[in-house]
N, C-alpha and C positions, 0 to 999 in steps of 0.2 A: 503129493506129500500128505501124510496122515497125522492127525493130532491125537494124543492120548491123554485124556483127563487133565488137560492143562488148566492151572488156576488162572482166573482172570487177573489182569494187570492191576486193577483197582478193586480192592475188597469192598463189598457192599456194607453200608452202615445203616443203622436203624435209629429212628427217634424213640424217645421214651414211650409215647403212646403206641408206636408200632411194636416195641418190645413187650408192652403190656398185653397186646392182642395176641402175639405169638405165644407167650408163656402162660396166658390166661391168668394173670395176676394183676393186682391193683397198682396204680402208680406209686402209692405210698410204700408198698412192699418193694417195688423195684428201687425206689429211692433209698430205702433202708439197706437193701442189699448192695447198692452202689457205695453208700457211705461206709458199710461194714467191710467192703472189699470182696464180696462174693461175686459181684459183676464188675468188670473193668469197663469204664466208660471214658470217652474222650470229650473234653470240653472244646468245641469248635470255635467259640468266641470268648476267650478269656478276658477281653478288654472291657466288656460290659460290667458295670459295677453291681455286684450282688446278684446277678442273674447268670445261671449256667445254661448253656445250650449243649446238652450232652448227646452223644451218639454212641451206639454200641456196635462193635464189629460183628460181622457174620461168624467169624471163628469163635468168638466168645459164646454166642448163642448155640453154635454147634456143640461146644463142650458141655453146656448146660443141658441141652436136649439129648445128648448122647448118653448121659449117665442116668441114674435113678432120679425120679422126681423129687423125692425126699430121702436122703440116706437114713438108714435105720437109727444111727446115733444122733441124728438131728430131728427125728420124728417126735412130735409132742407126746409126752407120756401122760397117760390118764391116771390121776392119783385120787380119784373119787368115784363113788358108785351111787347112782340114784336109787333110793329106796322108796317104795310106794306107801308103806304103812308102818306103824310102830312095831307090830309083831315081826315083820320081815327084818326091820332094822335091828331089833334085839337078837334075833336068830343069827343074823350076819355078824354082829359084834361078838357074840359068844362063840361062834364057829371059828372066827379068826383070832380068838384069845384077846380081844380088846376089853372084855368085861371080866 
């Protein structure tokens, strides 16, 4: 009998520190993403008061890692330019019709 790419019966889950290591992000970023709904996490111990014990499924990480690291529409936009001296600043402002 041969098997072909069968999924395991129990899907692996990861703690928040493990997710941080896999995604190379801080725990604060992971927490914000969970709160914002970008990462779906499961609370394995909802009875504790005020403390969440969260786990993230392997399939959720696969979806995150399968796509682009940061979609273009979510990438931070640079809205400033560093200028070394006053002459360059004035030239930049006049070139872009700010003065």
